[in-house]
RODRENKE-800557 format. One record per residue (C-alpha): residue in three letters; x, y, z. Coordinates in steps of 0.001 Angstrom, whole numbers, padded with zeros to 6 digits, always signed. Layout:
<nodes>
ALAXYZ...
</nodes>
This chain:
<nodes>
MET+135041+120790+119356ASN+135039+121565+123043TYR+137702+123218+125135LEU+138423+122651+128792GLN+140287+125811+129709TYR+141453+129076+128203TYR+144154+131254+129731PRO+144354+134728+128156VAL+147707+135339+129888ASP+150043+132378+130359ILE+153797+132244+130937VAL+154139+128464+131456ASN+153097+126793+128190GLY+155682+128063+125723GLU+158114+130939+125364GLY+157036+134417+126378THR+153594+135538+127424ARG+150916+133598+125547CYS+147253+132795+125152THR+146713+129092+125900LEU+143773+126916+124866PHE+143337+123421+126300VAL+141091+121480+123933SER+138955+118511+124968GLY+139423+115042+123576CYS+142331+112635+123637GLU+142546+108931+122888HIS+146143+108367+124044ALA+145190+107832+127732CYS+148805+108177+128860LYS+149501+106661+132262GLY+150300+109524+134637CYS+148679+112211+132463TYR+148313+115413+134472ASN+145156+116426+132579GLN+142943+113312+132488LYS+139758+115371+132605SER+140643+116567+129083TRP+140330+113061+127606SER+136562+113303+127101PHE+135492+115039+123879SER+132382+116342+125652ALA+134255+117915+128584GLY+134239+121671+128910LEU+132521+124195+126672PRO+131897+124420+122936PHE+134631+126272+121042ASP+132417+128803+119329ASN+132895+131958+117304ALA+132771+134107+120450MET+135728+132233+122007GLU+137630+132313+118726GLN+137093+136080+118527GLN+138152+136508+122177ILE+141466+134757+121512ILE+142126+136945+118446ARG+141342+140074+120501ASP+143664+138908+123282LEU+146480+138197+120809GLN+146044+141688+119326ASP+145807+143438+122725THR+148681+145918+122975ARG+148327+146393+126743ILE+149674+142879+127386LYS+152017+141874+124572ARG+151738+138196+123827GLN+154276+136223+121836GLY+151665+133813+120594LEU+149102+131079+121033THR+149542+127667+122645LEU+147289+124722+121808SER+147298+121830+124245GLY+144775+119470+125679GLY+143486+116878+125274ASP+145061+116547+121865PRO+144721+119387+119344LEU+145761+117020+116548HIS+143050+114456+117180PRO+141135+114345+113853ARG+137951+115595+115531ASN+139828+118654+116810VAL+141802+119334+113615GLU+138497+119879+111813CYS+137821+122915+113993LEU+141370+124079+114678LEU+142651+124174+111094PRO+140500+127146+110041PHE+141243+128790+113389VAL+145059+128592+113098LYS+144800+129898+109538ARG+142814+132844+110880VAL+145331+133467+113682LYS+148210+133558+111186GLN+146247+135875+108895GLN+145061+138320+111561CYS+148046+138040+113914PRO+151013+137379+111585ASP+153573+138375+114223LYS+152385+135692+116693ASP+153771+132176+116916ILE+151750+129019+117558TRP+152927+126189+119814LEU+151146+122836+119836TRP+151461+119753+122068THR+150293+116381+120710GLY+150524+112750+121734TYR+151069+111740+118119THR+154615+111658+116777LEU+155469+113698+113717ALA+156001+110474+111746GLU+152508+109180+112689LEU+150570+112207+111457THR+147948+111640+108786ASP+147545+113910+105769GLN+144653+115633+107574GLN+146781+116309+110660ARG+149737+117475+108549GLN+147554+120258+107122MET+148046+122015+110483LEU+151855+122020+110289PRO+152376+125062+108027TYR+150646+127158+110720ILE+152523+125685+113708ASP+155849+127200+114735VAL+156730+124809+117549LEU+155437+121240+117787ILE+156056+119071+120853ASP+155197+115510+119921GLY+154871+112108+121531LYS+152847+110515+124262PHE+153749+111149+127874ILE+155580+108036+129085GLN+155613+107948+132865GLU+158740+105743+132995GLN+160593+108452+131048ALA+159187+111378+133046ASP+161781+114023+133837PRO+160755+117269+135565SER+164019+118922+134499LEU+163047+118830+130804VAL+161983+122129+129269TRP+158555+122087+127560ARG+158326+118268+127782GLY+157084+115832+130390SER+159016+112756+129293ALA+162309+112152+127500ASN+160719+110565+124415GLN+158944+113775+123459VAL+160602+115904+120771ILE+160482+119668+120259TYR+160345+120710+116600ARG+160822+124306+115508LEU+159036+124089+112194LYS+159574+126016+108977GLU+157577+125666+105790SER+160540+123949+104182ASP+160064+121070+106668PHE+156989+119828+104828
</nodes>
């Protein structure tokens, strides 16, 4: 998996101060997407052990308290990305149990495959649905268009 951008301190993509990773690769090709350069799976840099370790260190850094990790893109739930991200989110929850994980995806919760659903026990907040330009609303919190849904997940939801 590749990633396009990593922000060790971010206050825009979720509640509180966060670490945010924008993964590469998306097949939704939403009209009006603000991050079209993330559509290519080969864009950016390889997500390697060094980057994974950097994110863990940043989440554990006591000088800048972070509420959690945000995964966006691209699409973190594209099957090619889930392969890499599933062991990573498990590691984040194990080594940083007090941190939450937010994830944006173009898939709807109902569309998720069994492989994609394996991520859900590790995700605290899921924002689902493609960006639909005709439903765009800049006043929405955490969403770009009115069709997108914010789920605050608990293990009992699965």
